[in-house]
PABADO-923717 format. One record per residue (C-alpha): residue in one letter; x, y, z. Coordinates in steps of 0.001 Angstrom, whole numbers. Last residue first. Example, Ala and Ser with C-alpha at 12.3 -4.5 7.8 and 13.67 -1.06 7.14 Angstrom:
# PABADO-923717
PT   residu      east     north        up
PT        S     13670     -1060      7140
PT        A     12300     -4500      7800
***
This chain:
# PABADO-923717
PT   residu      east     north        up
PT        V    196599     50840   -141556
PT        A    198849     52590   -139508
PT        R    200865     55356   -140549
PT        G    204549     55779   -139163
PT        K    206774     56025   -142387
PT        E    204441     58442   -143694
PT        E    204667     60677   -140907
PT        E    208067     61292   -141951
PT        P    207005     61755   -145617
PT        C    204642     64884   -144904
PT        V    201654     63859   -144911
PT        A    198501     65801   -147832
PT        V    195503     65020   -146732
PT        E    193392     62924   -149262
PT        P    189991     64410   -149593
PT        R    186607     62451   -148383
PT        A    184844     60282   -150189
PT        E    181289     60847   -150177
PT        E    178979     59583   -147645
PT        R    180497     62433   -144702
PT        G    180058     61499   -141233
PT        R    176714     59972   -139535
PT        R    176893     60384   -135829
PT        V    177840     58939   -132467
PT        R    176779     60895   -129725
PT        L    178643     59476   -126601
PT        E    177109     57579   -123906
PT        N    180170     56989   -122267
PT        D    179668     53004   -122536
PT        R    178089     53790   -126135
PT        A    180912     55760   -127194
PT        F    183721     53353   -125834
PT        G    181459     50314   -127140
PT        L    181222     51937   -130733
PT        L    185296     51633   -130996
PT        F    186099     48855   -129389
PT        D    183616     47289   -131880
PT        F    185572     49141   -134573
PT        A    188341     47657   -133527
PT        S    187316     44055   -133181
PT        P    185817     44320   -136846
PT        V    189129     44916   -138223
PT        L    189294     45345   -142191
PT        Q    185190     44987   -142676
PT        E    184027     46911   -139211
PT        V    187111     49561   -139741
PT        Q    185628     50814   -143835
PT        A    183866     53069   -142089
PT        D    186378     55395   -141648
PT        I    185994     56600   -137895
PT        L    186495     60103   -137353
PT        V    186957     60566   -133913
PT        C    185889     64165   -132494
PT        K    186611     67164   -130195
PT        L    183950     70151   -130390
PT        G    184551     73487   -131947
PT        N    182346     72548   -135423
PT        S    184278     69395   -135686
PT        I    187201     69035   -134911
PT        I    189223     65837   -135660
PT        P    191316     62951   -133930
PT        R    191505     60242   -136127
PT        V    190701     56705   -137367
PT        Y    190749     54782   -140739
PT        P    194069     56923   -141426
PT        S    195627     56026   -138870
PT        F    197812     57997   -136948
PT        G    201290     57894   -136804
PT        I    203380     58023   -133283
PT        S    206920     58442   -133705
PT        H    209074     56083   -132063
PT        T    212125     56524   -134541
PT        P    211216     52707   -135935
PT        D    207342     53866   -136050
PT        F    204388     53688   -133823
PT        L    201926     52716   -134897
PT        A    198188     54014   -133803
PT        M    194980     53152   -132818
PT        V    194708     52917   -129298
PT        G    196200     56575   -130133
PT        C    193266     57539   -131457
PT        L    191394     57025   -128169
PT        R    193444     58743   -127008
PT        E    193824     61564   -129110
PT        A    190140     62376   -128965
PT        W    190399     61566   -124507
PT        D    192498     65016   -124963
PT        S    190365     67476   -122913
PT        P    189593     64921   -120310
PT        R    186615     64836   -120239
PT        F    183542     65082   -122768
PT        T    181055     67982   -122602
PT        K    177746     68094   -121333
PT        G    174944     67355   -123418
PT        S    173085     64723   -122556
PT        E    173639     62497   -124687
PT        T    177593     63096   -124220
PT        I    179436     65451   -126074
PT        G    182804     64802   -127941
PT        L    181379     63810   -130846
PT        I    181596     59870   -131769
PT        V    181757     60542   -136196
PT        L    180685     57652   -138995
PT        E    182023     57181   -142176
PT        R    181601     56070   -145616
PT        P    177602     55976   -143984
PT        T    176036     52661   -145004
PT        D    172418     52978   -146025
PT        P    173768     54674   -149202
PT        M    171922     58667   -150118
***
């Protein structure tokens, strides 16, 4: 197992076990890292995206963000820390590619 995980997951649950609110927090946080395309559609970054894990809203962070945009990585982990959200390691192996429709591909962030 590598020392550095391939992914980190910010869980939508606080250290005290309470569900984090508002209910769209993950989409809002990922929206900060998203881009708008010329048609004003939002495209979540493939490096930071909302997911559901065991019925819980979460934010999946690709560990590459730490090298690509260190300030963004610090912001995301700072958000988790400031809101007392749990953070866990994600997958160690590569995640399968997600199928993206061509309209979404144009708006994807790097």
